C-alpha positions, 0 to 999 in steps of 0.5 A, spaced: 515 621 403 521 619 402 524 619 397 523 625 390 521 617 385 516 615 391 512 622 391 512 623 383 510 616 383 504 619 389 502 625 383 500 621 379 495 618 383 494 626 385 493 628 377 489 622 376 482 626 374 487 631 370 489 626 365 497 622 365 502 626 367 510 625 365 516 627 370 522 629 367 529 631 370 531 637 371 535 641 374 535 637 380 528 636 380 522 635 375 518 638 370 510 635 371 507 635 364 501 634 361 500 634 354 507 635 352 506 642 356 510 643 363 505 645 368 508 643 374 515 643 378 517 638 383 523 640 388 525 638 394 519 633 394 515 640 394 510 641 388 510 648 384 504 649 379 505 654 372 503 662 373 501 667 369 497 674 370 491 670 369 491 664 374 497 669 379 490 671 384 489 664 385 495 663 388 496 670 392 490 669 395 492 663 399 499 667 400 502 661 396 509 664 394 513 663 387 519 658 387 526 662 388 533 660 387 539 663 388 543 664 381 550 669 382 548 670 389 541 674 386 534 671 388 531 668 381 523 667 381 520 662 377 512 663 374 511 657 377 507 657 385 507 653 392 501 649 390 495 648 396 496 642 399 489 641 399 490 637 391 494 632 395 488 629 398 482 630 393 483 629 385 478 634 382 481 640 386 488 637 383 485 637 377 482 644 377 488 647 380 492 644 375 487 646 369 489 652 371 496 652 370 496 648 364 492 653 361 498 657 363 503 654 359 499 653 354 498 662 354 506 662 354 507 657 348 502 661 344 505 667 347 512 664 344 510 662 337 507 668 336 513 672 338 517 667 333 513 669 328 514 678 329 521 676 330 522 673 323 516 678 320 521 684 322 527 680 318 528 683 311 531 679 306 536 684 301 538 681 294 544 680 292 547 685 286 
């Protein structure tokens, strides 16, 4: 791919069996969204997909490592791993991997909501004297 815009346009084709995706600029790359949830990350024309404990083994089986960047001189790993190259040519395979990552994003969102509700429940309101 010649530039990021062409790569992003190509990803719309790659994920056509999944359904519509949106790409939003962020931190020198793009977040890739489906139905409002970010399931992918594009940096330097490389696609990374959302990973959690339930889908990590698929990535590890193919030795697809995490996205890592440096912050204050230290490496930081994100919960996004390199996507398999084969999905670029096989739409059904791309949709399957995207759904796994979209489901990981959905689980992460649900966990955040649950944690927020628990935190609200722990806050005690004291009556005014």
